[in-house]
Backbone as numpy.savetxt, mean C-alpha at the origin, in Angstrom:
# Nx Ny Nz CAx CAy CAz Cx Cy Cz
-0.61 16.77 6.95 -0.40 16.47 8.26 -1.17 17.08 9.05
-0.80 18.47 8.65 -1.67 19.41 9.63 -3.37 19.21 9.65
-3.82 19.10 8.52 -5.45 18.91 8.46 -5.60 17.41 9.33
-4.66 16.63 8.90 -5.13 15.31 10.18 -5.43 15.97 11.37
-4.11 16.22 12.10 -4.03 16.81 13.48 -5.32 17.77 13.70
-5.79 18.53 12.83 -7.05 18.90 13.20 -8.02 18.52 13.37
-8.12 17.47 12.37 -9.21 16.79 12.03 -9.61 15.96 13.39
-8.48 15.17 14.12 -8.78 14.28 14.86 -8.89 15.04 16.67
-8.34 16.10 16.41 -8.42 16.92 17.73 -9.68 17.53 17.85
-10.80 17.76 16.84 -11.98 18.00 16.39 -12.83 17.05 17.10
-12.30 15.70 16.45 -13.37 14.62 16.78 -13.36 13.94 18.24
-11.85 14.06 18.74 -11.66 14.13 20.22 -12.66 14.66 20.83
-12.36 16.19 20.65 -13.33 17.23 20.90 -14.92 17.09 21.57
-15.25 16.52 20.64 -16.73 15.63 20.13 -17.00 14.51 20.80
-16.04 13.65 21.34 -16.39 12.22 22.25 -17.82 12.32 22.94
-17.59 13.23 23.92 -18.77 13.22 24.71 -20.12 13.13 24.14
-20.22 13.90 23.25 -21.62 13.77 22.15 -21.71 12.66 21.51
-20.96 11.94 21.27 -21.13 10.71 20.77 -21.20 9.75 21.63
-20.91 9.77 22.66 -20.79 8.63 23.25 -21.89 8.58 24.44
-22.89 9.92 24.42 -24.58 9.79 24.38 -25.28 8.91 24.23
-25.24 8.13 23.04 -26.38 7.35 22.49 -25.11 6.03 22.01
-25.81 5.22 21.92 -25.13 3.43 21.77 -24.56 3.35 20.11
-25.81 4.37 18.82 -25.40 4.28 17.49 -24.18 5.14 17.44
-24.24 6.51 18.43 -23.49 7.48 17.93 -21.82 6.88 18.47
-22.04 6.11 19.81 -20.63 5.30 20.42 -20.23 4.20 19.84
-21.16 3.40 18.59 -20.69 2.67 18.05 -19.66 3.42 16.54
-20.29 4.23 16.39 -19.46 4.81 15.26 -18.29 5.74 15.41
-18.59 6.02 16.88 -17.40 6.77 17.28 -16.07 5.55 17.48
-16.38 4.54 18.06 -15.39 3.57 18.47 -15.09 2.89 17.27
-15.69 2.82 15.95 -15.03 2.03 14.90 -14.72 2.87 13.95
-15.10 4.25 14.23 -14.38 5.52 13.16 -12.90 5.82 13.62
-12.90 6.29 14.95 -11.54 6.59 15.84 -11.40 5.70 17.11
-10.89 4.90 16.72 -10.10 4.10 17.99 -9.72 4.38 19.17
-9.99 4.36 20.03 -9.86 4.78 21.53 -10.47 5.87 22.07
-11.59 6.51 21.38 -11.94 7.23 21.54 -13.20 6.99 22.60
-14.08 6.05 22.24 -14.99 5.98 23.02 -14.59 4.81 24.50
-13.32 4.60 23.98 -12.39 3.91 25.53 -12.21 5.53 26.00
-11.90 6.17 26.00 -11.38 7.56 26.54 -12.42 8.04 27.33
-13.47 7.99 26.42 -15.07 8.55 26.87 -15.64 7.67 28.23
-14.84 6.70 28.41 -15.29 5.37 29.18 -14.19 5.65 30.88
-13.66 6.14 30.59 -12.55 6.33 31.58 -11.38 5.07 31.28
-11.11 4.60 30.11 -10.23 3.55 30.07 -8.66 4.02 29.43
-7.66 3.76 30.09 -6.72 4.74 29.82 -6.14 3.71 28.41
-5.92 2.43 28.29 -5.68 2.04 27.32 -6.37 2.88 25.90
-7.41 3.55 25.99 -7.65 4.28 24.92 -6.78 4.80 23.98
-6.00 5.88 25.22 -4.92 6.69 24.84 -3.94 6.02 23.59
-3.76 4.71 24.35 -2.94 4.49 23.47 -3.49 3.60 21.87
-4.66 3.29 22.06 -5.25 3.14 20.75 -5.66 4.38 19.86
-5.80 5.18 20.56 -5.96 6.66 19.44 -4.42 7.25 19.39
-3.54 6.88 20.09 -2.12 7.27 19.67 -1.83 6.31 18.32
-1.91 5.02 18.60 -1.70 4.12 17.34 -2.39 5.05 16.03
-3.57 5.15 16.41 -4.25 5.33 15.37 -3.79 7.10 14.44
-3.04 7.55 15.13 -2.65 8.91 14.75 -1.26 8.82 14.38
-0.50 7.81 14.91 0.74 7.55 14.68 1.27 6.84 13.14
-0.15 5.92 13.24 -0.35 5.04 11.74 -1.00 6.11 10.43
-1.68 7.01 10.80 -1.96 7.82 9.55 -0.32 8.78 9.44
0.03 9.34 10.64 1.33 9.89 10.33 2.43 8.98 9.31
2.61 7.76 9.34 3.20 6.55 8.71 3.00 6.79 7.45
1.42 6.30 7.34 1.28 6.53 6.11 1.21 7.82 5.15
1.08 8.77 5.82 1.41 9.98 4.96 2.74 10.04 4.65
3.92 9.86 5.56 5.42 9.95 5.29 5.49 8.92 3.93
5.00 7.59 4.30 5.13 6.79 3.15 4.71 7.32 1.80
3.64 7.52 1.77 3.21 8.10 0.51 3.87 9.31 0.13
4.57 10.44 0.84 5.24 11.22 0.04 6.25 10.94 -0.45
7.29 9.68 0.50 8.64 9.38 0.23 8.42 8.51 -1.31
7.38 7.72 -1.23 7.11 6.91 -2.42 7.11 7.77 -3.67
6.52 9.09 -3.75 6.22 9.89 -4.80 7.73 10.42 -5.09
8.45 10.84 -4.22 9.57 11.28 -4.12 10.80 10.29 -4.81
10.70 9.10 -4.12 11.51 7.99 -4.82 11.32 7.88 -6.75
9.59 7.63 -6.76 9.38 7.42 -8.05 9.67 8.29 -9.05
9.86 9.51 -8.71 10.35 10.96 -9.09 12.01 10.52 -9.65
12.75 10.19 -8.25 14.04 10.05 -8.39 14.83 9.04 -9.38
13.84 7.67 -9.46 14.69 6.81 -9.90 14.01 6.82 -11.98
12.86 7.85 -11.47 12.28 8.21 -13.48 13.09 9.50 -13.93
14.04 10.45 -13.15 14.82 11.41 -13.61 16.23 10.49 -13.90
16.39 9.84 -12.78 17.68 8.86 -13.15 17.72 8.20 -14.42
16.50 7.51 -14.77 16.54 6.80 -15.97 16.79 7.57 -17.31
16.13 9.03 -17.09 16.21 10.09 -17.79 17.77 10.54 -18.25
18.27 10.76 -17.24 19.57 11.30 -17.47 20.99 10.04 -17.62
20.44 8.55 -17.38 21.50 7.95 -17.58 21.38 6.74 -18.25
19.82 6.35 -18.78 19.79 5.80 -19.50 18.73 6.16 -20.75
18.73 7.64 -20.60 18.58 8.57 -22.14 17.16 8.32 -22.48
16.49 7.60 -21.22 14.70 7.68 -22.13 14.53 9.24 -22.18
13.57 9.23 -23.33 12.76 10.41 -23.57 11.65 10.95 -22.11
11.41 11.83 -21.76 10.21 11.93 -20.59 8.96 11.48 -21.11
8.26 10.88 -20.34 6.87 10.74 -20.60 6.31 9.57 -19.21
4.66 9.37 -19.58 4.62 8.55 -18.13 4.61 7.10 -19.02
5.23 6.26 -18.57 5.54 4.68 -19.02 4.70 4.34 -18.04
4.57 2.70 -18.56 4.27 1.71 -17.42 5.15 1.31 -16.35
4.33 0.64 -15.18 5.62 0.21 -14.48 6.82 -1.28 -14.95
6.04 -2.00 -15.87 6.61 -2.99 -16.75 7.80 -2.66 -17.36
7.58 -1.48 -18.11 8.41 -0.59 -18.95 9.84 -0.03 -17.73
9.56 0.49 -16.76 10.54 0.95 -15.60 11.02 -0.29 -15.08
10.32 -1.46 -15.04 11.01 -3.15 -14.80 12.34 -3.33 -15.68
11.42 -3.22 -16.90 12.82 -3.82 -18.21 14.13 -2.98 -18.00
13.63 -1.78 -17.34 14.95 -1.07 -17.61 16.02 -1.68 -16.51
15.46 -1.90 -15.68 16.46 -2.23 -14.44 16.82 -3.60 -14.82
16.57 -4.49 -15.93 16.82 -5.79 -16.09 17.86 -5.73 -17.52
18.16 -4.92 -18.31 18.55 -4.79 -19.39 19.46 -3.62 -19.64
20.29 -3.87 -20.33 21.32 -2.88 -20.66 20.91 -2.01 -21.55
20.41 -2.42 -22.14 19.58 -1.28 -23.55 18.12 -2.06 -24.01
17.30 -1.00 -24.84 16.67 -1.89 -25.58 16.84 -2.50 -26.60
18.27 -2.49 -27.48 18.20 -3.04 -28.45 18.85 -4.34 -28.80
19.39 -4.72 -29.90 19.38 -6.32 -30.38 20.98 -6.68 -30.13
21.82 -5.46 -29.23 22.57 -6.27 -29.16 22.83 -7.12 -27.72
23.80 -7.63 -27.43 23.82 -9.11 -26.26 23.77 -8.22 -24.81
22.43 -8.35 -24.42 21.97 -7.70 -22.87 20.88 -6.84 -23.20
20.73 -6.83 -24.40 19.57 -6.01 -25.16 18.03 -6.29 -24.66
16.99 -5.71 -24.53 15.46 -6.45 -24.65 15.02 -6.83 -25.55
15.19 -5.99 -26.84 14.95 -6.73 -27.64 15.81 -7.72 -28.39
17.00 -8.23 -28.13 17.25 -9.14 -28.04 16.84 -10.49 -27.59
16.64 -10.15 -26.53 15.82 -11.10 -25.63 14.62 -11.73 -26.51
13.96 -10.93 -27.04 12.40 -10.71 -27.91 12.94 -11.33 -28.69
13.73 -11.02 -29.35 14.07 -11.88 -31.08 14.55 -13.55 -30.53
15.27 -13.75 -29.64 15.60 -15.22 -29.37 14.21 -15.66 -28.94
13.60 -15.48 -28.38 12.35 -15.95 -27.54 11.40 -16.17 -28.94
11.20 -15.39 -29.93 10.29 -15.70 -31.02 10.91 -16.77 -31.32
12.74 -16.71 -31.61 12.89 -18.03 -32.12 12.63 -19.31 -31.71
12.56 -19.27 -30.25 12.45 -20.34 -29.31 11.20 -21.11 -29.62
10.37 -20.07 -29.77 8.93 -20.59 -29.80 8.08 -21.12 -31.20
8.88 -20.05 -32.01 8.79 -20.69 -33.42 9.81 -20.94 -34.45
10.31 -22.05 -34.09 11.99 -22.23 -34.63 12.06 -22.61 -36.17
10.23 -23.05 -36.63 10.27 -23.50 -37.85 9.71 -22.60 -38.91
8.96 -20.77 -37.92 8.00 -20.26 -39.02 8.37 -18.79 -38.76
9.08 -18.52 -39.78 9.71 -17.09 -39.81 8.96 -15.91 -39.94
7.96 -16.42 -40.39 6.46 -15.44 -40.06 6.02 -15.18 -38.81
5.87 -16.61 -38.09 5.16 -16.39 -36.99 6.57 -15.38 -35.89
7.71 -15.65 -36.25 8.98 -15.09 -35.61 8.55 -13.68 -35.63
8.59 -13.31 -36.99 8.51 -11.71 -36.74 7.37 -10.84 -36.73
6.15 -12.12 -36.52 4.70 -11.43 -35.80 5.28 -11.25 -34.47
5.34 -12.28 -33.44 5.64 -12.25 -32.17 7.19 -11.05 -32.09
8.22 -10.92 -32.60 9.09 -9.61 -32.16 8.51 -8.35 -33.09
7.56 -8.37 -33.32 6.65 -7.20 -34.01 5.63 -6.27 -32.85
4.98 -7.45 -32.21 4.43 -7.25 -31.55 4.90 -7.20 -29.61
6.50 -7.47 -29.45 6.70 -7.18 -27.95 7.83 -6.60 -28.14
8.95 -6.26 -28.87 9.53 -5.11 -29.25 9.16 -3.62 -28.61
10.42 -2.90 -28.07 10.54 -1.56 -27.74 10.64 -0.98 -29.01
9.85 0.61 -29.73 10.21 0.85 -30.81 11.64 1.95 -30.82
11.80 2.71 -31.65 13.38 3.67 -31.18 12.51 4.28 -30.44
11.88 4.96 -30.09 10.92 6.18 -29.30 11.02 5.59 -27.78
10.92 4.36 -27.55 10.92 3.91 -26.08 12.40 3.03 -25.91
13.34 3.68 -26.79 14.47 2.64 -26.28 15.39 3.46 -25.24
16.47 2.43 -25.01 17.18 3.05 -23.98 18.34 2.70 -23.86
19.46 2.93 -23.54 20.74 2.49 -23.18 21.56 3.10 -22.09
22.09 2.26 -21.01 22.41 2.69 -20.09 23.86 3.04 -20.05
24.41 3.98 -19.59 25.83 4.27 -19.60 26.90 3.60 -19.26
26.27 2.64 -17.73 27.18 1.70 -17.45 26.37 0.82 -16.75
26.86 -0.20 -16.20 25.93 -1.09 -15.25 26.04 -0.70 -13.93
27.31 0.29 -13.32 27.06 0.96 -12.16 25.82 1.74 -12.49
25.42 2.33 -13.15 24.06 2.92 -13.62 22.89 2.25 -12.86
23.00 1.21 -13.79 21.66 0.63 -13.96 21.33 -0.45 -12.77
22.50 -0.31 -11.72 22.27 -1.19 -10.65 22.27 -0.08 -9.55
22.28 1.25 -9.41 21.92 2.10 -8.50 20.24 2.57 -9.13
20.17 2.59 -10.01 18.68 2.58 -10.70 17.90 1.84 -9.63
18.55 0.28 -9.77 17.51 -0.72 -9.36 17.44 -0.65 -7.97
18.94 -0.34 -7.22 18.45 0.24 -5.96 17.14 1.12 -5.37
17.36 2.33 -6.38 16.37 3.00 -5.89 14.87 2.71 -6.32
14.61 1.68 -7.18 13.06 0.68 -7.69 13.30 0.23 -6.41
14.03 -0.53 -6.24 13.81 -1.51 -4.79 13.57 -0.81 -3.67
13.68 0.02 -3.37 13.91 0.98 -1.95 11.87 1.58 -2.66
11.80 1.80 -2.97 10.13 2.54 -4.04 9.33 1.41 -3.61
9.92 0.17 -4.16 9.03 -1.04 -3.89 8.77 -1.29 -2.10
9.77 -1.01 -1.32 9.75 -1.40 -0.02 8.78 -0.33 0.64
8.96 0.73 0.19 7.96 1.84 0.69 6.67 1.37 0.46
6.44 1.04 -0.68 4.85 0.56 -0.90 4.67 -1.11 -0.60
5.52 -1.91 0.27 5.19 -3.10 0.80 5.00 -2.28 2.57
5.70 -1.62 2.70 5.61 -0.75 4.61 4.00 0.26 4.55
3.82 0.32 3.42 2.45 1.29 3.48 1.28 -0.07 3.48
1.47 -1.06 2.59 0.55 -2.43 3.34 0.51 -2.81 4.41
1.43 -2.44 5.23 1.56 -3.46 6.46 1.10 -2.13 7.29
1.60 -1.03 7.34 0.85 0.01 7.95 -0.94 -0.21 7.71
-1.31 -0.22 6.70 -3.13 0.12 6.43 -3.33 -1.21 6.97
-2.80 -2.50 7.18 -3.10 -3.74 7.77 -3.47 -3.54 9.04
-2.40 -2.65 10.01 -2.06 -2.55 11.26 -3.33 -1.71 11.74
-3.60 -0.58 10.64 -4.84 0.57 11.08 -5.79 -0.18 10.70
-6.15 -1.23 10.15 -7.24 -1.85 10.02 -7.41 -2.48 11.34
-6.69 -3.61 11.55 -6.42 -3.96 13.12 -7.28 -3.18 14.06
-6.44 -2.00 14.13 -6.61 -0.96 15.48 -8.12 -0.95 15.56
-8.76 -0.64 14.09 -10.34 -0.67 14.13 -11.24 -1.36 14.69
-10.70 -2.61 14.26 -11.38 -3.95 14.61 -11.28 -4.04 15.90
-10.10 -3.92 16.76 -9.91 -4.55 18.13 -10.83 -3.16 18.90
-11.02 -2.14 18.03 -11.92 -1.00 18.79 -13.35 -1.02 19.01
-13.46 -1.73 17.87 -14.86 -2.19 17.68 -14.93 -3.54 18.43
-14.32 -4.66 18.64 -14.62 -5.74 19.23 -14.44 -5.09 20.97
-13.30 -4.44 20.89 -13.68 -3.93 22.70 -15.24 -3.29 22.82
-15.61 -1.97 22.18 -16.67 -1.44 22.20 -17.69 -2.50 22.40
-17.85 -3.89 21.90 -18.80 -4.99 21.80 -19.15 -5.61 23.32
-17.87 -5.15 24.12 -17.64 -6.10 25.25 -18.55 -5.35 26.32
-18.75 -3.95 26.23 -19.78 -2.92 27.16 -21.39 -3.68 26.94
-21.90 -3.09 28.16 -23.58 -3.61 28.00 -24.26 -2.75 27.20
-25.27 -3.06 26.36 -25.86 -2.47 25.02 -27.12 -1.51 26.04
-27.27 -2.04 27.19 -28.39 -1.24 28.00 -28.30 -1.81 29.42
-29.21 -1.52 30.30 -29.03 -2.10 31.72 -29.58 -3.84 31.49
-30.41 -4.37 30.37 -30.53 -5.47 30.49 -30.00 -6.66 29.68
-29.11 -6.02 28.63 -28.13 -6.85 27.53 -27.01 -6.40 27.87
-26.07 -7.36 27.30 -24.50 -7.61 27.31 -24.36 -8.78 25.71
-23.70 -8.06 24.94 -22.71 -8.89 23.71 -21.27 -9.15 24.23
-21.15 -10.50 24.01 -19.68 -10.95 24.63 -19.16 -11.97 23.24
-18.20 -12.40 23.59 -17.55 -13.54 22.69 -17.42 -15.06 23.47
-17.66 -16.19 22.85 -17.82 -17.33 23.51 -16.91 -18.11 22.32
-16.94 -19.28 22.83 -16.05 -20.01 21.72 -17.14 -21.51 21.46
-17.28 -22.78 20.67 -18.08 -23.69 20.69 -16.66 -24.50 19.77
-15.48 -25.29 20.40 -15.19 -25.92 19.49 -13.97 -25.03 19.06
-13.64 -25.32 17.50 -12.84 -24.36 17.12 -13.33 -22.79 16.47
-15.16 -22.66 16.97 -15.68 -21.40 16.75 -15.85 -20.94 17.63
-15.31 -19.37 16.66 -15.80 -17.85 17.76 -17.03 -17.67 17.74
-18.02 -17.25 18.59 -19.14 -16.98 18.22 -19.37 -15.67 19.34
-20.40 -14.71 18.60 -20.56 -13.39 19.07 -22.38 -13.98 19.91
-21.95 -13.35 21.04 -23.16 -14.33 22.25 -23.79 -12.64 22.63
-25.17 -12.68 22.71 -26.40 -11.76 22.96 -27.13 -12.41 24.13
-26.82 -11.66 25.60 -27.75 -12.47 26.50 -28.42 -10.95 27.02
-29.65 -11.17 27.16 -31.03 -10.52 27.42 -31.73 -10.90 28.70
-31.51 -9.83 29.97 -32.58 -10.16 30.90 -33.83 -9.72 31.05
-34.98 -10.44 30.98 -36.36 -10.07 30.98 -37.00 -9.71 32.52
């Protein structure tokens, strides 16, 4: 976060340099929303720049929270579901939240796989066994929750982690929108003494218009 703040301060400090030519101004406007607007004396540029800083700070926070919550649910599963420490797929962690164990007893994941094999191949024991062998969890990947309450608590941590990912997607979308708005706003300004870019509408179509005076 400290490095990000320093970078933003440097970029703001060189706003006048970029603003001296159109190409540099375009890069500045697209890359750092609000910066070009500030250089032109438009106060709303501060709001755009503040939003940019706030969104990057939010993404930084959410990224750290995601890592921490992932560590939390992995450690929780090691402690209460008795899995071995390791690098597992998200499908594996999802199955941990849905099944009390990996075994063949009621509520176990492998029991579900065995039932699926019977349903898919009711009169073909060879195909049943092939399906079972291909989909069950071996003993080294097994788990057994100490209680239903533990599994539910694990699931809460997982849901929190998923929500953080969703929030990150939303923040990223708003960040992109902020850049887009800044770029569109930049295009509203004259390209030179004899030209101007603007937006117009033709029916339900949005059009980019360029006027040039000879």
